[in-house]
LOLORO-394907 format. One record per residue (C-alpha): residue number from 1; residue in one letter; x, y, z. Coordinates in Angstrom, 1 decimal. Example, Ala and Ser with C-alpha at 12.3 -4.5 7.8 and 13.67 -1.06 7.14 Angstrom:
// LOLORO-394907
<atom 1, 'a', <12.3, -4.5, 7.8>>
<atom 2, 's', <13.7, -1.1, 7.1>>
END
This chain:
// LOLORO-394907
<atom 1, 'm', <69.1, 101.3, 98.7>>
<atom 2, 'e', <68.5, 104.8, 97.4>>
<atom 3, 'i', <71.1, 107.3, 96.8>>
<atom 4, 's', <70.8, 110.7, 95.5>>
<atom 5, 'n', <73.5, 112.9, 93.9>>
<atom 6, 'y', <76.2, 109.8, 93.1>>
<atom 7, 'd', <78.3, 111.5, 91.6>>
<atom 8, 'd', <78.6, 114.5, 93.5>>
<atom 9, 'w', <81.9, 114.3, 95.0>>
<atom 10, 'n', <85.0, 116.5, 94.8>>
<atom 11, 'd', <88.0, 115.0, 93.3>>
<atom 12, 'g', <90.4, 116.7, 95.0>>
<atom 13, 'l', <92.4, 116.5, 98.0>>
<atom 14, 'd', <89.4, 117.6, 100.5>>
<atom 15, 'f', <86.8, 114.5, 100.5>>
<atom 16, 'r', <84.1, 115.7, 101.8>>
<atom 17, 'p', <81.5, 114.6, 100.1>>
<atom 18, 't', <77.7, 115.9, 99.3>>
<atom 19, 'y', <75.1, 113.3, 99.3>>
<atom 20, 's', <71.6, 112.0, 100.6>>
<atom 21, 'y', <72.1, 108.4, 101.7>>
<atom 22, 'f', <69.6, 106.1, 102.5>>
<atom 23, 'c', <69.8, 102.4, 103.2>>
<atom 24, 'e', <66.9, 100.2, 103.0>>
<atom 25, 'k', <68.6, 97.5, 104.7>>
<atom 26, 'c', <69.8, 98.5, 107.6>>
<atom 27, 'g', <67.4, 102.2, 108.1>>
<atom 28, 'y', <68.0, 106.1, 108.0>>
<atom 29, 'k', <71.5, 107.3, 106.8>>
<atom 30, 'g', <73.0, 103.8, 107.4>>
<atom 31, 't', <74.3, 104.4, 111.0>>
<atom 32, 'f', <73.1, 102.7, 114.1>>
<atom 33, 'l', <74.2, 103.6, 117.9>>
<atom 34, 'k', <76.0, 100.9, 119.3>>
<atom 35, 'k', <77.3, 100.5, 122.7>>
<atom 36, 'a', <80.4, 99.4, 124.1>>
<atom 37, 't', <82.8, 99.7, 127.3>>
<atom 38, 'd', <85.6, 101.0, 128.2>>
<atom 39, 'p', <88.5, 98.3, 129.2>>
<atom 40, 'e', <90.0, 100.4, 131.2>>
<atom 41, 't', <86.9, 101.7, 133.4>>
<atom 42, 'g', <84.5, 99.3, 132.4>>
<atom 43, 'l', <82.1, 102.5, 131.7>>
<atom 44, 's', <79.8, 102.3, 129.0>>
<atom 45, 'y', <79.1, 104.5, 126.4>>
<atom 46, 't', <77.3, 104.9, 123.0>>
<atom 47, 'i', <79.2, 105.4, 119.4>>
<atom 48, 'a', <77.5, 105.3, 116.8>>
<atom 49, 'q', <78.5, 103.2, 113.6>>
<atom 50, 'd', <78.1, 103.5, 109.7>>
<atom 51, 'c', <76.3, 99.8, 108.2>>
<atom 52, 'e', <78.7, 97.7, 106.4>>
<atom 53, 'c', <76.7, 98.7, 103.3>>
<atom 54, 'k', <77.3, 102.6, 104.1>>
<atom 55, 'v', <81.1, 101.7, 104.5>>
<atom 56, 'e', <81.1, 99.8, 101.1>>
<atom 57, 'y', <79.7, 103.1, 99.5>>
<atom 58, 'i', <81.8, 105.3, 101.2>>
<atom 59, 'a', <85.0, 103.1, 99.9>>
<atom 60, 'k', <84.0, 102.9, 96.5>>
<atom 61, 'm', <83.4, 106.4, 95.8>>
<atom 62, 'r', <86.9, 107.1, 97.5>>
<atom 63, 'm', <88.2, 104.3, 95.1>>
<atom 64, 'k', <86.7, 106.7, 92.4>>
<atom 65, 'a', <88.6, 109.7, 93.6>>
<atom 66, 'a', <91.8, 107.9, 93.9>>
<atom 67, 'g', <91.7, 107.2, 90.3>>
<atom 68, 'i', <90.7, 103.1, 90.3>>
<atom 69, 'h', <89.4, 101.6, 87.5>>
<atom 70, 'p', <85.5, 100.9, 87.8>>
<atom 71, 's', <85.6, 97.4, 87.0>>
<atom 72, 'y', <87.6, 97.3, 90.5>>
<atom 73, 'r', <85.4, 98.9, 93.0>>
<atom 74, 'd', <83.1, 96.2, 93.2>>
<atom 75, 'l', <85.7, 93.6, 94.4>>
<atom 76, 'd', <85.0, 91.6, 97.9>>
<atom 77, 'c', <88.6, 91.9, 99.7>>
<atom 78, 'k', <87.7, 89.0, 102.3>>
<atom 79, 'k', <87.5, 87.2, 98.7>>
<atom 80, 'e', <90.6, 88.7, 96.6>>
<atom 81, 'l', <92.8, 88.7, 99.3>>
<atom 82, 'n', <94.3, 85.6, 101.2>>
<atom 83, 'e', <95.6, 85.7, 104.8>>
<atom 84, 'k', <99.3, 86.7, 104.3>>
<atom 85, 'e', <98.3, 89.5, 101.9>>
<atom 86, 'q', <95.6, 90.4, 104.7>>
<atom 87, 'q', <97.9, 90.6, 107.2>>
<atom 88, 'a', <101.1, 92.3, 104.9>>
<atom 89, 'l', <98.4, 95.3, 104.2>>
<atom 90, 'd', <97.8, 95.3, 108.1>>
<atom 91, 'k', <101.6, 95.9, 108.8>>
<atom 92, 'f', <101.3, 98.2, 105.8>>
<atom 93, 'y', <98.8, 100.0, 107.7>>
<atom 94, 'd', <99.8, 100.1, 111.6>>
<atom 95, 'f', <103.5, 101.7, 110.4>>
<atom 96, 'y', <101.4, 104.1, 108.9>>
<atom 97, 'k', <99.0, 104.7, 111.6>>
<atom 98, 'd', <101.9, 104.3, 114.4>>
<atom 99, 'e', <103.6, 107.9, 115.1>>
<atom 100, 'n', <106.5, 106.0, 117.5>>
<atom 101, 'k', <107.6, 104.1, 113.7>>
<atom 102, 'i', <108.7, 104.9, 110.4>>
<atom 103, 'a', <106.1, 104.4, 107.7>>
<atom 104, 'k', <107.0, 101.5, 105.1>>
<atom 105, 'n', <106.4, 101.8, 101.6>>
<atom 106, 'l', <105.2, 98.4, 99.9>>
<atom 107, 'l', <106.8, 97.0, 96.8>>
<atom 108, 'v', <104.7, 94.3, 94.6>>
<atom 109, 'y', <106.7, 92.9, 92.3>>
<atom 110, 'g', <106.2, 90.0, 89.6>>
<atom 111, 'p', <106.0, 89.2, 86.0>>
<atom 112, 'n', <102.8, 90.2, 83.0>>
<atom 113, 'q', <99.6, 88.3, 84.1>>
<atom 114, 's', <100.2, 88.0, 88.2>>
<atom 115, 'k', <97.3, 90.3, 88.7>>
<atom 116, 'k', <99.1, 93.0, 90.3>>
<atom 117, 't', <97.0, 96.1, 88.9>>
<atom 118, 'k', <94.3, 94.3, 90.5>>
<atom 119, 'f', <96.2, 93.5, 93.9>>
<atom 120, 'l', <96.8, 97.2, 94.2>>
<atom 121, 'a', <92.7, 98.1, 93.6>>
<atom 122, 'v', <91.7, 95.6, 96.0>>
<atom 123, 'a', <94.3, 96.7, 98.6>>
<atom 124, 's', <93.5, 100.4, 98.6>>
<atom 125, 'k', <89.7, 99.1, 99.4>>
<atom 126, 'y', <91.0, 96.9, 102.2>>
<atom 127, 'l', <93.0, 100.2, 103.6>>
<atom 128, 'i', <90.1, 103.0, 102.7>>
<atom 129, 'm', <87.7, 100.6, 104.6>>
<atom 130, 'k', <90.2, 100.5, 107.8>>
<atom 131, 's', <89.8, 104.2, 107.4>>
<atom 132, 'l', <87.1, 105.7, 105.5>>
<atom 133, 'n', <89.2, 109.5, 106.0>>
<atom 134, 'l', <92.1, 108.1, 104.1>>
<atom 135, 't', <92.6, 109.5, 100.9>>
<atom 136, 'v', <94.5, 107.5, 98.1>>
<atom 137, 'k', <95.7, 108.2, 94.5>>
<atom 138, 'y', <96.7, 105.6, 91.8>>
<atom 139, 'i', <98.4, 106.2, 88.5>>
<atom 140, 't', <100.3, 105.0, 86.7>>
<atom 141, 'f', <104.5, 105.5, 86.4>>
<atom 142, 'h', <104.1, 106.7, 83.1>>
<atom 143, 'd', <101.3, 108.7, 83.8>>
<atom 144, 'l', <102.8, 109.9, 86.5>>
<atom 145, 'l', <106.0, 110.9, 84.6>>
<atom 146, 'l', <103.6, 112.6, 81.8>>
<atom 147, 't', <102.5, 114.9, 84.6>>
<atom 148, 'i', <106.0, 115.5, 85.8>>
<atom 149, 'n', <107.2, 117.0, 82.4>>
<atom 150, 'k', <104.2, 118.5, 81.8>>
<atom 151, 't', <105.3, 120.9, 84.7>>
<atom 152, 'w', <108.7, 121.5, 83.1>>
<atom 153, 'k', <106.8, 122.9, 80.7>>
<atom 154, 't', <104.6, 125.0, 81.9>>
<atom 155, 'g', <105.9, 126.1, 85.2>>
<atom 156, 'd', <103.0, 125.3, 87.1>>
<atom 157, 'y', <103.9, 122.6, 90.0>>
<atom 158, 's', <100.1, 121.9, 91.7>>
<atom 159, 'e', <100.0, 119.2, 90.2>>
<atom 160, 'v', <103.1, 117.1, 91.2>>
<atom 161, 'e', <102.3, 119.0, 95.2>>
<atom 162, 'e', <99.1, 117.0, 95.3>>
<atom 163, 'f', <101.2, 113.8, 95.3>>
<atom 164, 'y', <103.3, 114.9, 98.5>>
<atom 165, 's', <99.7, 115.0, 100.2>>
<atom 166, 'y', <97.7, 112.0, 99.8>>
<atom 167, 'd', <97.6, 109.9, 102.6>>
<atom 168, 'i', <98.7, 106.8, 100.2>>
<atom 169, 'l', <100.0, 106.9, 96.8>>
<atom 170, 'i', <100.2, 104.1, 94.7>>
<atom 171, 'i', <102.5, 103.8, 91.0>>
<atom 172, 'd', <101.5, 101.1, 89.2>>
<atom 173, 'k', <103.7, 99.7, 86.5>>
<atom 174, 'v', <107.5, 101.4, 87.4>>
<atom 175, 'e', <109.4, 100.2, 83.9>>
<atom 176, 'a', <112.6, 100.7, 83.4>>
<atom 177, 'g', <111.7, 101.3, 79.5>>
<atom 178, 't', <109.4, 104.2, 80.1>>
<atom 179, 'h', <110.5, 106.3, 77.9>>
<atom 180, 'f', <110.3, 109.6, 80.3>>
<atom 181, 'v', <112.9, 108.2, 82.6>>
<atom 182, 'k', <115.6, 109.2, 80.4>>
<atom 183, 'q', <114.5, 112.6, 80.9>>
<atom 184, 'n', <117.2, 113.7, 84.2>>
<atom 185, 'm', <114.9, 116.4, 85.6>>
<atom 186, 'n', <111.6, 114.1, 85.8>>
<atom 187, 'm', <113.5, 111.9, 87.7>>
<atom 188, 'v', <114.8, 114.3, 90.1>>
<atom 189, 't', <111.5, 115.5, 90.5>>
<atom 190, 'f', <110.0, 111.4, 90.8>>
<atom 191, 'n', <112.6, 110.7, 93.5>>
<atom 192, 's', <111.8, 113.9, 95.5>>
<atom 193, 'i', <108.0, 112.8, 95.7>>
<atom 194, 'f', <109.4, 109.8, 97.7>>
<atom 195, 'd', <111.7, 111.9, 99.5>>
<atom 196, 'k', <109.3, 114.3, 100.8>>
<atom 197, 'r', <106.6, 111.9, 101.3>>
<atom 198, 'd', <108.9, 109.3, 103.1>>
<atom 199, 'l', <109.6, 112.8, 105.5>>
<atom 200, 'e', <106.2, 113.0, 106.0>>
<atom 201, 'q', <105.4, 109.7, 107.0>>
<atom 202, 'k', <103.5, 109.0, 103.9>>
<atom 203, 'p', <104.0, 105.7, 102.9>>
<atom 204, 't', <103.8, 105.2, 99.0>>
<atom 205, 'i', <102.9, 101.6, 97.5>>
<atom 206, 'v', <104.8, 100.6, 94.0>>
<atom 207, 's', <104.4, 97.8, 91.3>>
<atom 208, 'c', <106.8, 96.9, 89.3>>
<atom 209, 'g', <108.0, 93.0, 87.0>>
<atom 210, 'k', <111.8, 92.9, 88.7>>
<atom 211, 'l', <113.3, 94.4, 91.7>>
<atom 212, 'd', <116.1, 95.5, 89.0>>
<atom 213, 'd', <113.5, 98.4, 87.8>>
<atom 214, 'l', <113.9, 100.1, 91.0>>
<atom 215, 'd', <117.7, 100.3, 90.4>>
<atom 216, 'y', <116.9, 102.3, 87.4>>
<atom 217, 'i', <115.1, 104.7, 89.1>>
<atom 218, 'n', <117.4, 104.8, 92.0>>
<atom 219, 'l', <115.1, 103.7, 94.5>>
<atom 220, 'd', <116.8, 101.8, 97.3>>
<atom 221, 'a', <114.8, 98.5, 98.0>>
<atom 222, 'g', <115.5, 99.3, 101.5>>
<atom 223, 'r', <112.6, 101.2, 101.6>>
<atom 224, 'f', <110.0, 99.0, 101.1>>
<atom 225, 'i', <108.4, 95.7, 102.4>>
<atom 226, 'p', <108.0, 93.3, 99.6>>
<atom 227, 'r', <105.6, 91.5, 98.3>>
<atom 228, 'e', <106.0, 89.3, 95.4>>
<atom 229, 'm', <103.2, 88.4, 92.8>>
<atom 230, 'k', <103.8, 84.5, 91.1>>
END
């Protein structure tokens, strides 16, 4: 597989890559034509479909843009996620895609060493591979509060406003003891991100050690589909 301009990607919200792709295994551009049949009319038609190599490559690039650590980008979703975890993510995704349903947030909780961060990384790749146009952002709770705290000092809210725009926002390591939680205006902004995303049907994935952490940051557990990690 030969790829040029591997790093020539826009890490902002506009995920239109400028790269030259050639897949030696599957053919030019990694895209092939596939015949399909309309189940209602029985008519045949032709669709263009990307090969698995190209889908994997694009997923890795989107994970890079999302801010996910390089060590997690090569993980195989099918090997890392069991059947129940895949079903939970499918349910989460279906809520997101169905305009007639209220988008549900996903809560991943459990003690240290329960591999929550790894699960979030694999989950993001799994969701991206279901829809390559999906925009995802990964950030730790501490770094998010640092960003919010900076806006109060500079008056520039553009970085915070970006969190409203991602299709899926992943906030890792929510902890009650984080220093910036004590600053009330940070939490007002933090909760406004959740409220606005809920109104716009944009789900958020959160990880924390225990459910009590949500009470400390004024988030109702009822807003989430829970997933316990052990």
